[in-house]
C-alpha positions, 0 to 999 in steps of 0.5 A: 681227595676231591677238593675241586667239586665246586669248580663248575667248568669243564676239565681240560686236562688232568696232569699228575699234579695239576688240574686244568679247567677250560674257562673259554677265553682262559684256563684255570690251573690248580696245583694239587697236593698230589705227588708223582714219582717214576711216572706214577701218582702216589696215593699219599698227598703232601699237605700244602705242596700245591700252595708251595708250587704255586707261590714259587712259580709266581715268584719265578715268573716275575723274576725272569719275565724280562727274558721271556713272557709267560702265560700268567694272567693272575694268581691272586684269588682276590682278583678271580671272577666271582664265579670261581670264589665259591671254591675256597680250595683255589685260594693260594694254589691256582692261577688264571692263564692265557690259552697257548698251543703247547710245544710238545717237548720238555726243555731241560737244562742241566748245570750239574751231573745228576739223575739220568744224566749221571747214569748215562755219563758213567756208561758212555761219557755223554749226556743225552748224546753230548760228549762231556770231559772225562773224570767228572764225578756224581754232582760235578758242575758241568763246564757250562749248562747243557740243553737236554730236551725230552719227549712230552708223553701222555697217558702215563708213558715215560718221557724219553731223553731226545737229542737236539737234532731230534728236537729240531726234527719234531718242532723245526730248527728255528723253534728248537734253537729259540727254545734252547737259547731261552731255556739256558738264559732263564736257567742262568739267571735263576741259578745265579740268583739262587746261589745268592740265597744258598741254593744250587739249581742243579737242573730244571725243566721248562715247558713252552707254548705259542701265542700268535707264533710267539714263544711263552713260558707255560705250566710251572717254573723252577719248583721242587717238582720240576727242578733239583735244588741243593743246599749250597752249604752241604754241597760236596762233589762225588756223591748224591746231594741233600735235595730240597725237592721230591728226590726224598720221595724217590729215594724212599721208594728206591729204598723199599725196592718198589718195582715202579709198577702198580700198586703204588705204595703209600708214603709213611707219615715221616716221609710225608712230613720230611718232604713237606719240610723240604718244599717249605725250606726251598720256598723260604731259602729262594724267596727269603719269605715265609709262606 
């Protein structure tokens, strides 16, 4: 669905979910309703998904700005330049941001044992090479949050978990330490707040850039696309959790035994509606507001 045909600016980058346009001195980031899983963009969109991602990112950028600055100029469509106003699709799902030099590693913080971390722990007793105590279960809370970076791949290649030593090799020791420390501080503040709202922030992913050699947060932050949100009331160690994120889509694709290769299957209506409901619920619980 091409809803951005009225944006008369060069396409700077098309991600799985976001489209980025070059406005010369700034960038315009548009959150689409596309959904991806297992490194593929699905042919079925989730209505309003982009608006929820956008609104949550604005909420979290504001909440953690005392820890690290971010790239946001404005996410308020009414404050956009007149030249952008002819595309009503942008309202409520796009932001003007500063241009930054992206740091090409993804900064993942895990507070609980889930996903690929749980799989590795079962095999080796480690998570991204870091030794963990014996006897942990699926969804166990970790003794302390751990920083587990991954590579940032392009062209549909799968991001790979890398060690902290490898991250230092790629971006330099000083920068790697800075990214780790900021990531853990942001996770700690956000997860403490989320728990007061009935949400467990199991893990999340951050991306950073540099402006004048200073680290800033870029892309999205603490959304159901980049994080695992669990309902605190339903949490139970030793099993997978009822997630308020796109895990529901992944679980459906696993249930139909998709081989994670093209052609990518359509999502049935009930999966679309349930996923949309989960994204809305995450927004409502975290912000205490209706969108």
